[in-house]
C-alpha positions as a printed Julia matrix, in Angstrom:
471×3 Matrix{Float64}:
 160.81  220.71   16.45
 163.99  219.9    18.41
 167.46  221.65   17.84
 170.17  220.02   17.16
 172.25  221.07   20.55
 168.94  219.88   22.35
 168.91  216.62   20.64
 172.64  216.12   21.36
 172.07  217.07   25.39
 169.11  214.26   25.31
 171.33  212.2    23.55
 174.24  212.54   26.37
 171.72  212.54   28.73
 170.73  209.43   27.58
 173.91  207.96   27.75
 174.38  208.86   31.36
 171.16  207.09   32.43
 172.28  204.09   30.91
 175.91  204.26   32.47
 174.31  204.97   36.15
 172.12  201.87   35.0
 175.03  199.93   34.26
 176.92  201.13   37.35
 173.62  199.85   39.43
 173.67  196.99   38.0
 176.89  196.04   38.55
 176.5   197.02   41.84
 173.78  194.79   42.68
 175.36  191.67   40.51
 178.76  192.02   42.73
 176.59  192.26   46.45
 174.69  189.1    44.83
 177.92  187.24   44.36
 179.42  188.6    47.38
 176.59  187.02   48.98
 176.89  184.11   47.13
 180.44  183.77   48.58
 179.75  184.39   51.86
 177.23  181.36   51.69
 180.06  178.88   50.09
 182.3   180.2    52.99
 179.63  179.74   55.59
 178.83  176.37   54.37
 182.4   174.99   54.19
 183.03  176.63   57.67
 179.99  174.4    58.43
 181.62  171.29   56.99
 184.85  172.04   58.31
 183.05  172.42   62.14
 180.92  168.93   61.64
 184.33  167.29   60.48
 186.03  168.81   63.44
 183.49  167.72   65.69
 183.02  164.1    64.28
 187.09  163.7    64.51
 186.91  164.89   68.3
 184.02  162.51   68.52
 185.76  160.04   67.21
 188.72  160.39   69.76
 186.53  160.35   72.28
 185.44  157.29   71.72
 188.73  155.97   70.49
 190.06  156.99   74.18
 187.42  155.25   75.97
 187.75  152.09   74.09
 191.33  152.3    74.98
 190.72  152.8    78.69
 188.35  149.93   78.41
 191.13  147.89   76.49
 193.6   148.68   79.12
 191.48  147.85   81.94
 191.04  144.4    80.41
 194.58  144.41   80.25
 195.08  145.43   83.95
 192.21  143.36   85.36
 191.46  140.52   83.06
 189.63  139.54   79.79
 186.38  139.45   81.94
 186.6   142.8    82.99
 183.33  144.71   82.45
 183.24  148.29   83.33
 180.97  148.93   86.32
 180.05  144.96   87.26
 180.98  144.21   90.68
 184.34  142.56   91.84
 184.78  140.81   94.67
 187.03  139.07   97.38
 184.9   135.78   97.85
 186.87  132.22   96.63
 183.66  130.42   97.07
 182.05  129.14   94.19
 178.8   127.04   94.46
 179.59  123.99   92.21
 176.31  121.9    92.81
 174.82  122.42   89.73
 177.9   120.52   88.29
 177.62  117.09   88.93
 180.5   115.44   91.42
 182.35  118.76   91.88
 183.48  119.87   95.11
 182.41  123.69   95.73
 185.4   125.93   96.38
 185.53  127.03   99.87
 186.3   130.41  101.7
 189.68  130.69  102.42
 192.47  133.13  102.49
 193.21  133.58   99.11
 194.77  136.6    96.82
 192.55  136.8    93.79
 189.49  138.13   92.69
 186.32  136.88   91.57
 186.4   137.54   88.1
 189.63  136.87   88.26
 191.7   140.1    87.86
 195.21  139.78   89.22
 197.91  137.5    87.33
 199.24  134.54   89.18
 202.91  135.92   89.79
 201.56  139.12   90.95
 200.01  136.89   93.71
 202.96  135.45   95.27
 205.66  138.29   94.49
 208.2   136.16   96.16
 207.93  133.53   93.26
 206.73  130.27   95.72
 203.82  129.34   94.92
 201.18  126.81   96.68
 202.18  123.36   96.89
 200.04  120.54   95.92
 198.6   117.56   97.9
 201.2   115.39   99.53
 200.41  111.59   99.51
 202.98  109.34  100.98
 204.07  106.48   98.87
 202.85  102.88   99.57
 204.09   99.92  101.4
 208.07  100.2   102.55
 208.58  103.2   100.61
 205.56  105.31  102.79
 208.19  106.25  105.69
 209.96  108.54  103.23
 207.56  111.5   103.66
 208.65  111.8   107.37
 212.49  111.44  106.79
 214.6   114.65  106.58
 217.14  113.29  104.38
 213.98  112.7   101.82
 213.03  116.38  102.31
 216.63  117.81  101.76
 216.11  115.89   98.21
 213.07  117.58   97.93
 215.26  120.89   96.99
 217.01  119.16   94.08
 213.44  119.54   92.46
 212.58  123.01   93.76
 213.36  125.08   90.67
 211.19  122.87   88.39
 208.57  122.5    90.97
 208.26  126.37   91.54
 207.54  126.69   87.89
 204.74  123.48   88.08
 203.42  124.84   91.08
 202.7   128.42   89.45
 201.12  126.38   86.37
 199.26  124.55   88.55
 198.04  127.39   90.67
 196.77  129.29   87.18
 195.21  126.19   86.5
 193.07  125.98   89.6
 191.96  129.55   89.39
 190.9   128.99   85.45
 188.62  126.0    86.26
 187.44  127.98   89.1
 186.24  130.82   86.38
 184.7   128.9    84.36
 182.83  126.77   86.85
 181.59  129.82   87.83
 180.85  131.59   84.66
 181.36  129.43   81.76
 180.05  125.96   82.21
 176.25  126.15   81.61
 173.38  124.95   79.38
 173.14  126.75   76.48
 176.36  128.19   76.14
 178.21  127.65   72.97
 181.56  125.05   73.25
 183.34  127.75   71.13
 182.68  130.61   73.41
 183.29  128.25   76.6
 187.26  127.26   75.21
 188.06  130.63   73.88
 186.92  132.83   77.15
 188.78  129.7    79.25
 191.7   130.0    77.18
 191.98  134.23   77.51
 191.75  133.84   81.17
 194.72  131.24   80.84
 196.85  133.31   78.93
 195.58  136.32   81.31
 196.35  134.44   84.47
 200.03  132.53   83.94
 200.73  135.93   81.44
 201.86  134.45   78.25
 205.25  134.95   76.83
 206.1   132.84   74.14
 207.18  129.39   74.78
 208.21  130.82   78.42
 204.49  130.46   79.81
 201.32  130.01   78.22
 198.83  127.44   76.94
 200.15  123.76   76.62
 197.23  122.58   74.5
 194.13  123.37   73.11
 191.06  123.07   75.62
 189.81  119.78   74.93
 185.43  119.41   75.66
 184.79  116.35   73.98
 181.22  115.44   74.31
 179.28  112.32   75.12
 180.65  109.43   73.05
 184.09  111.27   72.14
 186.57  110.65   74.71
 189.28  112.81   73.9
 191.34  115.61   71.41
 187.75  117.25   70.23
 187.84  121.45   70.41
 185.94  123.51   68.03
 187.0   124.59   65.1
 185.73  127.7    63.58
 182.55  127.91   62.56
 181.14  124.92   65.07
 178.52  126.22   66.77
 177.47  122.99   68.91
 176.1   124.13   72.79
 176.51  122.41   75.74
 173.25  120.81   76.61
 171.95  119.45   80.29
 172.45  116.09   78.69
 175.59  116.44   77.91
 178.52  114.83   79.16
 181.73  117.44   78.56
 185.34  116.4    79.25
 186.97  119.97   79.8
 191.0   119.13   79.24
 193.54  122.13   79.61
 197.14  122.62   80.15
 199.12  125.54   81.37
 203.04  125.58   81.31
 205.92  127.56   82.61
 209.22  127.41   81.68
 208.09  124.45   79.16
 206.94  122.61   82.35
 203.16  121.31   81.72
 200.05  120.71   84.0
 197.96  118.48   82.25
 194.19  118.41   84.32
 191.17  117.3    82.89
 187.42  116.8    84.83
 184.13  116.0    83.1
 181.08  118.32   83.45
 177.24  117.04   83.86
 174.36  118.49   85.18
 171.76  115.24   84.9
 172.31  113.31   87.51
 171.73  110.24   85.5
 175.47  110.33   84.84
 176.54  110.26   88.62
 177.93  106.86   89.0
 179.77  107.15   85.5
 181.64  110.49   86.68
 182.7   108.77   90.32
 183.87  105.87   88.61
 186.42  107.88   86.39
 186.83  109.94   89.75
 187.47  107.34   91.7
 189.8   105.36   89.66
 192.26  108.79   88.78
 192.58  108.7    92.54
 193.24  104.87   92.75
 196.17  105.63   90.1
 197.83  108.41   92.17
 197.71  106.49   94.71
 199.41  102.91   93.35
 201.92  105.47   91.53
 205.5   105.43   92.89
 208.85  105.06   92.6
 209.64  101.49   91.4
 206.1   100.85   90.53
 205.49   99.08   87.6
 203.01  100.87   85.14
 201.11   97.2    84.52
 200.4    97.05   88.29
 199.11  101.03   88.27
 196.73   99.96   85.5
 195.6    96.84   87.24
 194.55   99.29   90.35
 192.76  101.45   88.27
 190.98   98.84   85.86
 189.56   97.21   89.3
 188.33  100.67   90.65
 186.84  101.11   87.43
 184.82   98.21   86.46
 183.8    98.35   89.94
 180.85  100.47   88.98
 177.56   99.97   87.0
 175.38  103.17   85.86
 171.54  102.75   84.71
 171.1   105.04   81.6
 167.66  104.97   79.97
 166.58  102.02   81.66
 169.27   99.93   80.75
 172.48   98.98   83.03
 175.95   99.43   81.86
 179.04   97.84   83.65
 181.49  101.28   83.14
 184.38  100.31   81.55
 188.18  100.98   81.22
 189.08  102.78   77.79
 191.65  100.36   76.96
 193.67  102.28   74.67
 193.73  105.41   76.4
 196.34  106.13   78.78
 198.21  108.44   81.24
 201.46  109.67   80.41
 204.93  110.84   81.32
 205.36  114.48   81.13
 209.12  116.0    79.97
 209.61  119.44   79.25
 208.13  120.55   76.14
 206.95  117.37   75.76
 202.95  116.43   76.56
 203.73  112.48   76.08
 207.31  112.18   77.06
 207.59  108.22   76.23
 206.19  106.31   79.2
 202.63  105.5    79.19
 200.24  104.91   82.05
 197.95  102.08   81.35
 194.36  101.89   82.67
 193.75   98.31   82.44
 195.87   95.56   83.94
 198.81   94.77   81.07
 202.33   93.23   81.35
 204.15   96.43   81.06
 207.1    96.33   83.85
 208.13   99.65   82.96
 208.75  101.31   86.74
 208.14  105.17   87.8
 211.35  107.07   88.64
 212.15  109.06   91.11
 211.68  112.9    90.05
 209.31  112.23   87.35
 206.3   113.88   86.34
 203.21  112.08   85.24
 199.57  112.85   83.87
 197.01  110.47   85.83
 194.22  110.14   83.76
 191.26  107.92   83.18
 188.71  107.47   80.85
 185.4   105.34   82.08
 182.73  104.32   79.24
 179.6   103.02   78.91
 180.17  101.48   75.09
 182.81   98.88   74.2
 185.58  100.61   76.17
 187.52  101.04   73.01
 188.3   104.55   70.89
 188.76  105.11   67.34
 189.64  108.4    65.17
 186.39  109.71   64.31
 185.25  113.85   63.87
 186.98  116.83   61.87
 190.54  117.47   62.97
 191.44  120.08   65.1
 194.45  119.53   67.63
 197.85  119.22   65.74
 201.62  118.91   67.15
 205.09  119.2    66.31
 206.56  116.02   66.08
 209.1   116.15   68.96
 211.5   113.9    67.39
 210.97  114.74   63.8
 214.33  115.01   61.18
 214.89  118.15   59.58
 213.35  117.89   56.02
 213.19  119.76   53.38
 210.01  121.62   52.98
 209.74  122.81   49.32
 205.93  124.3    49.51
 206.24  128.38   50.63
 203.02  128.13   52.44
 204.11  125.05   54.32
 207.52  126.29   54.77
 206.08  129.85   56.3
 203.81  128.03   58.48
 206.5   125.94   59.76
 208.0   128.95   60.72
 205.15  130.37   62.76
 205.04  126.9    64.34
 208.46  126.7    65.65
 208.3   130.31   67.08
 204.85  130.24   68.66
 204.34  126.52   69.6
 207.5   124.2    69.2
 206.45  121.03   70.41
 203.44  122.04   72.08
 200.13  121.1    70.69
 197.89  123.79   68.94
 194.64  123.76   67.19
 193.0   125.76   64.03
 191.56  128.21   66.25
 194.98  128.83   67.42
 196.16  129.8    63.84
 193.37  131.6    62.71
 193.82  133.96   65.85
 197.33  134.48   65.06
 196.15  135.76   61.5
 197.29  132.81   59.89
 194.94  132.55   56.71
 194.8   129.9    53.8
 196.99  127.38   55.72
 195.18  123.9    55.23
 196.95  122.92   52.19
 200.72  124.23   54.08
 199.42  122.0    57.53
 198.51  119.01   54.87
 202.03  119.28   53.8
 203.78  119.48   57.18
 201.56  116.39   58.27
 202.37  114.38   55.26
 206.03  115.19   55.82
 205.66  113.78   59.02
 207.08  117.14   60.68
 203.79  118.02   62.29
 201.42  115.07   63.45
 197.17  115.35   63.56
 195.38  114.06   66.82
 192.0   113.78   65.68
 189.18  113.07   67.97
 188.97  109.8    69.67
 185.5   108.37   69.57
 183.74  105.34   71.43
 180.49  104.07   69.7
 178.31  106.68   69.27
 175.15  106.66   71.88
 177.86  106.04   74.49
 179.28  108.11   76.86
 182.56  108.44   78.08
 183.62  110.62   81.36
 187.45  111.55   82.57
 189.37  113.11   85.23
 192.97  113.57   85.37
 195.59  115.57   87.78
 199.69  116.1    87.5
 201.33  114.43   89.65
 205.04  114.6    90.5
 207.29  111.82   92.03
 209.3   113.36   94.86
 211.69  111.89   96.79
 209.39  111.96  100.1
 205.85  111.44   98.6
 203.75  112.17   95.71
 202.95  115.54   95.11
 199.5   115.98   93.29
 199.99  119.69   91.88
 196.93  120.06   90.4
 194.62  119.07   93.23
 192.12  121.89   94.0
 188.7   121.83   96.19
 186.74  120.75   92.89
 188.14  117.19   92.52
């Protein structure tokens, strides 16, 4: 038998062992917990490190993107990192019918364009356009010192116009070299052309920028067509496409157009409009009757015949389309230059600015409104009218601030961040504040060509401001 004392010792020993085991277990648990804590800390550290690396990578990408954006602002919207930039002026236009090549001459631009026009001519003196003597008894004006002195009265206006004209030349040179190819979407052509136009003229609100939306009217459509967003029409080899765009500086507008065709079957149609436009320019002048200019244009245009698909068509002047006087911030300034014979006895006057444009058609020679509208313009003579629809009121404020009486299109409003504006735009049209200008079309299946230049009637001579190597 175990004595009482021995039993007590054994009990104490068991308690001591039990306490020892508890301490050991507690120590083990502490180590495990510590290990778990250490593991959690490592995981958090890894997350923090990964997050920091991701943020760093994002910052690097943002910096790289910013560098590209800065270079685009500096070197133009067609700049691509790594692509060559050349100083050559030459553009081979043999693929586009009836356009001359841009020849190698001294110039201050690159290909693709990377220098705004004002940076090329830092003294603010821009190239003159082609000078053409007046016809008849006024032809001697070009050699008279008195008339040359009178030219200086218009010099400030002419420098704005020449800057806009030089921009127009360089933009269309770029478009002919890079954009106007079969297979390209019309909307891409228009937007890239317009972005280059904005860059080269250094768009600055109403002081300088795009004068009106880029027209790219196809085939039987003569004018006022530009794609709305969602329009995926493609330029094809067999299309006849009128490229009509404008540039403005200080509100003075260069309005100039040419026809793009790749199939030689349309050569005569294009040549008819080209020659008719040049005839209209030569016959313009101080105290010339507008009806006489129209008669000369029609005679030239309708001397042409074109064979398409085995059928011969007489080329017709489109009787209800005209050239026009251009005023400051006012593309159609009140006088029209007909392209058919008329009894219009209105006289051209010294110091006036005109768009001489002609349209030759294989159809009826008469256009009607057709297709979806894209062009709009605030009425130059609109009287103050109460606008009660909030969306229309805010849209009118936007139009006043960004376009005033210059033409715009739905793509421009989309680009400006305007949304859900169609009902507001319709309200402004219903009130007569804004006018819609739907596409103008001859009969379906016909083809229409167009050429246009902007001229200034100086005291000494006609200056064809927009003339270039191409046409």
